C-alpha positions in Angstrom: 72.6 112.7 72.8 69.6 115.1 72.3 67.9 114.8 68.2 70.3 113.9 65.3 71.4 117.0 64.0 75.3 117.3 64.0 77.1 118.5 66.7 81.0 119.7 66.6 82.1 117.6 70.5 86.1 118.7 72.3 86.4 116.3 75.2 88.7 116.8 78.5 88.5 114.7 82.0 87.1 115.6 84.3 89.0 116.1 87.6 88.3 116.0 91.9 85.5 113.0 91.1 84.2 110.6 92.9 84.7 108.3 88.9 86.6 109.0 85.9 83.7 110.7 83.6 84.1 112.1 80.0 82.5 116.5 80.1 81.7 117.7 75.8 81.8 121.6 76.5 82.2 122.8 72.9 81.0 126.0 72.2 78.6 127.3 69.1 79.7 130.9 69.9 77.1 131.4 72.9 77.5 131.1 76.0 75.7 127.5 77.0 72.1 128.6 79.2 71.2 128.9 82.1 74.3 130.5 84.1 75.4 133.3 82.5 73.6 135.5 84.5 75.1 134.3 87.4 76.9 135.7 90.4 80.3 133.8 92.2 78.6 133.3 95.6 81.4 133.7 98.2 79.8 132.4 101.1 77.9 128.9 102.0 76.0 127.6 98.9 72.6 126.5 97.9 71.3 124.5 95.8 68.1 122.2 95.2 67.5 119.3 92.9 63.8 118.9 91.2 63.6 115.4 90.3 60.9 113.7 88.4 59.9 110.7 89.8 62.4 110.6 92.9 60.9 107.0 93.8 62.7 104.4 90.8 65.6 103.2 92.2 67.9 105.1 89.3 66.5 108.8 90.8 66.0 107.3 94.2 70.8 106.7 93.8 70.9 110.1 92.1 69.4 111.7 95.0 71.6 110.0 97.1 75.0 109.9 94.6 73.6 114.3 95.0 73.7 114.4 98.9 77.1 112.8 99.0 78.5 115.6 97.0 76.9 118.2 98.9 77.8 117.3 101.5 82.5 116.4 101.1 81.3 120.0 99.8 80.1 121.2 102.3 77.2 122.1 100.3 73.0 122.3 101.7 71.1 120.3 99.2 67.6 119.7 99.1 65.8 116.9 96.6 62.1 117.4 96.2 60.3 114.6 94.9 58.3 117.1 91.2 57.2 113.0 90.7 55.0 113.2 87.6 54.1 116.1 88.0 55.2 118.4 85.2 52.8 121.8 86.7 54.9 121.1 89.8 58.5 121.8 88.2 57.9 125.3 88.3 55.6 125.9 92.2 59.0 123.9 92.9 60.9 126.3 91.1 59.7 129.6 92.7 59.8 128.0 95.9 63.2 127.0 96.0 64.4 130.2 95.1 62.3 132.3 97.3 64.0 129.6 100.2 67.2 131.8 98.0 69.1 128.9 96.5 71.5 129.4 94.4 70.8 127.0 92.0 68.7 124.9 90.5 69.3 121.2 89.2 66.1 119.8 87.3 65.3 115.9 86.1 62.0 117.8 84.4 58.8 115.2 84.1 57.6 116.9 80.6 60.4 119.2 78.7 57.4 121.1 77.5 57.9 123.3 80.7 61.7 124.0 79.4 61.0 127.8 78.3 59.0 128.4 82.0 61.7 127.2 84.3 63.5 128.9 82.3 62.5 132.2 82.2 61.8 131.8 85.9 65.4 131.1 86.8 67.3 133.5 84.8 64.3 136.1 86.3 65.6 135.4 89.5 68.9 135.3 88.5 70.0 131.8 89.8 71.3 128.9 87.9 70.0 125.8 86.0 71.5 122.7 85.1 69.7 119.5 83.5 70.5 116.3 85.0 69.4 112.7 82.9 66.4 114.7 80.4 67.5 118.2 78.4 65.1 120.5 78.2 65.1 123.7 75.7 65.1 128.0 76.2 63.0 128.8 73.4 60.8 126.3 73.2 58.5 122.6 74.6 60.4 120.1 72.8 64.0 120.3 72.3 64.5 117.8 68.8 63.1 120.8 66.6 65.4 123.4 69.6 69.3 124.6 68.1 72.2 123.7 70.3 72.8 127.4 71.4 69.6 127.2 73.1 69.6 123.2 75.3 70.1 123.9 78.9 72.8 121.9 80.2 72.9 118.3 81.0 74.4 115.9 83.1 73.2 112.7 82.2 74.4 109.8 79.4 74.9 109.5 76.2 71.5 108.0 74.3 73.8 107.0 71.7 76.3 105.2 73.4 73.4 103.4 76.2 71.5 102.6 72.2 74.1 101.3 70.9 75.7 99.1 73.7 72.0 98.3 73.9 71.2 97.0 70.7 73.9 95.6 70.2 74.0 93.1 73.0 70.2 91.6 71.9 72.2 91.4 68.6 74.2 89.0 70.0 72.2 87.5 71.7 69.7 87.1 69.0 72.5 85.6 65.9 73.4 83.2 69.1 69.7 82.3 69.6 69.6 81.5 65.9 66.4 82.8 65.2 64.8 82.3 62.1 65.0 86.7 60.9 60.8 86.0 59.2 59.3 84.3 62.8 61.2 87.0 64.9 59.8 90.8 65.7 61.7 93.8 67.8 59.9 95.7 69.3 60.9 98.7 70.1 59.2 101.0 73.4 59.0 103.8 74.7 57.7 107.7 75.1 58.2 109.0 72.7 57.9 113.0 73.2 61.1 112.5 75.8 64.3 113.5 73.5 66.6 111.4 75.3 64.5 107.9 74.7 64.1 109.0 71.2 68.2 109.1 70.6 68.4 105.3 73.2 65.8 103.3 70.9 67.3 104.9 67.2 70.6 104.2 67.8 69.2 100.4 70.1 68.1 99.9 66.7 70.6 101.2 64.1 72.9 99.4 66.4 70.6 95.3 66.4 70.3 95.9 62.6 74.3 96.7 61.7 75.1 92.9 64.6 72.5 91.2 63.6 73.2 90.0 59.7 69.8 90.1 59.3 66.2 91.4 58.5 63.3 91.5 61.0 60.5 93.1 61.5 60.5 96.3 64.1 57.5 97.5 65.6 57.5 100.7 67.7 55.8 100.5 70.9 54.8 104.1 73.0 54.5 103.6 75.7 54.6 106.2 79.3 58.0 104.4 80.5 56.4 102.1 83.0 56.9 98.8 83.9 52.1 98.3 84.0 52.0 100.9 81.0 54.7 99.5 78.6 53.3 96.3 79.6 49.8 96.9 78.6 51.3 98.3 75.1 53.3 96.0 74.6 50.2 92.6 75.4 48.9 95.0 72.6 50.7 94.4 69.9 51.4 90.8 70.9 48.0 90.0 70.6 47.8 91.6 67.0 50.3 89.8 65.7 50.0 86.5 65.8 52.2 83.9 64.1 55.1 85.4 65.6 57.1 83.1 67.6 60.3 84.7 69.0 60.6 88.2 70.5 63.3 90.8 70.6 62.6 93.2 73.6 64.7 97.2 74.3 63.5 100.2 75.2 64.7 103.4 77.1 64.9 102.4 80.3 64.5 99.1 82.6 60.7 99.9 82.8 59.4 99.6 78.9 61.7 96.7 78.5 60.3 93.9 82.4 56.9 95.2 81.2 58.0 93.7 77.5 58.8 90.9 79.4 56.3 90.4 81.4 53.3 91.0 78.5 55.1 88.2 76.7 55.3 86.5 79.8 52.4 86.0 80.7 51.0 85.4 76.7 52.5 81.9 77.6 56.6 82.6 75.6 58.7 80.7 77.0 62.2 82.5 78.3 64.2 80.2 76.0 61.9 82.9 72.6 62.6 86.3 74.4 65.1 88.4 74.5 65.4 91.8 76.6 67.5 93.7 76.9 67.9 96.2 79.9 68.8 99.9 80.8 69.8 100.7 84.0 69.9 97.1 85.2 68.2 98.2 88.6 64.7 96.1 87.5 66.8 93.3 86.1 68.1 92.1 88.9 64.9 91.1 90.2 64.9 88.7 87.4 68.4 87.1 87.9 67.8 87.7 91.9 64.7 85.5 91.4 66.8 82.0 89.9 63.8 81.7 87.5 64.5 81.5 84.2 64.0 84.6 82.2 63.6 86.4 78.8 66.1 89.5 80.3 69.2 88.2 78.6 71.2 92.0 80.1 70.8 95.2 81.4 73.1 98.1 80.3 74.1 99.5 83.5 73.6 103.5 84.1 74.0 104.3 87.7 71.9 107.4 89.2 74.5 108.0 91.3 77.4 109.1 89.9 75.7 111.9 87.6 73.8 112.7 90.8 77.7 113.9 91.8 78.1 114.9 89.1 75.5 117.0 88.8 76.3 118.8 92.3 79.9 119.3 91.0 79.5 120.5 88.7 76.7 123.8 90.2 78.9 124.0 92.6 82.3 125.0 90.4 79.8 127.4 89.0 78.6 129.0 92.2 82.2 129.0 93.8 84.6 129.3 90.7 82.4 130.7 87.7 83.6 127.5 85.8 81.1 127.7 82.9 79.0 125.2 82.3 79.7 121.9 79.9 77.1 121.7 76.9 76.8 118.6 78.0 78.9 115.7 80.9 78.0 112.1 80.7 78.7 109.3 83.1 80.2 105.2 82.5 78.2 102.5 81.5 79.0 99.1 81.4 76.6 95.6 80.3 75.5 93.2 82.7 73.9 90.1 82.5 72.4 86.9 85.3 76.7 86.4 85.9 77.8 89.6 86.2 75.7 91.7 87.6 76.1 91.7 91.9 80.0 92.1 91.8 79.3 95.1 89.4 77.9 96.6 92.3 73.8 96.5 90.7 71.6 97.5 93.9 68.9 95.9 93.3 65.6 96.4 96.1 
């Protein structure tokens, strides 16, 4: 999920959740980090969910799913928006511990704070679980950490998601019948976020496996925001005169939306752009407008499912002493202008 390292996996079916989910909880000979010294809680359970970018549509949904599951289980849950402030992760973790929170679920703005968050939770004997993004117990970069030093994580499979995006992009490319020599693909993502790298790498592999053509790819480093991606991709387009067709994918909807907008502003018609988003919460706005758009499809990832599963997983640990799985994944679905509404995508 988080790097190209080979892992031995074992799947079990999650029970008692809102939806069917696949859990992987595989032995490395050591207990998963994040809850080895945590005692079971006999009374009321208190949890704190620390989220980066809490005002983003995906994370709003994640918080809603977490709150709904907490209410169902009788858990006291506090959700904290960290924004993009990595330092706030540690201070809010300490504040939650001071307020007697039994468990912390964290979406870090920057994985570099991982070891400090882990140590803070360990010192207080508080259970720690990450959602969405990975952190490591021993260093700032999860990509170079061994499996047994990665904190248990709830989210989506980056490899599976990226593969679906790349496969759909290849299908759209073949359908368009573009000349490969006149086409470029753009891979846009924040390159120090491990799960983003996993997604993009898988998208590339799936695209080139399915496209049956040699198309030049351009990697674009962004900050994972629409405006940031738009600026970076606009510069890339300007530097590549003569390209007639563009295929865009990235870590999330923000990157692809930024790319589609940049290409539109550069004068490219929707027929000459293939954007395949990841999230669908921004892609749907293009389809809802009724105007032609280069956003051809998007992989729908429901943050509500992740939030609910994270709370359930933490509850099982604190109430029943059940070990955290190394990873737990929620399902995904590809959507487009024809089916996004029926698929349950929330488009604000």
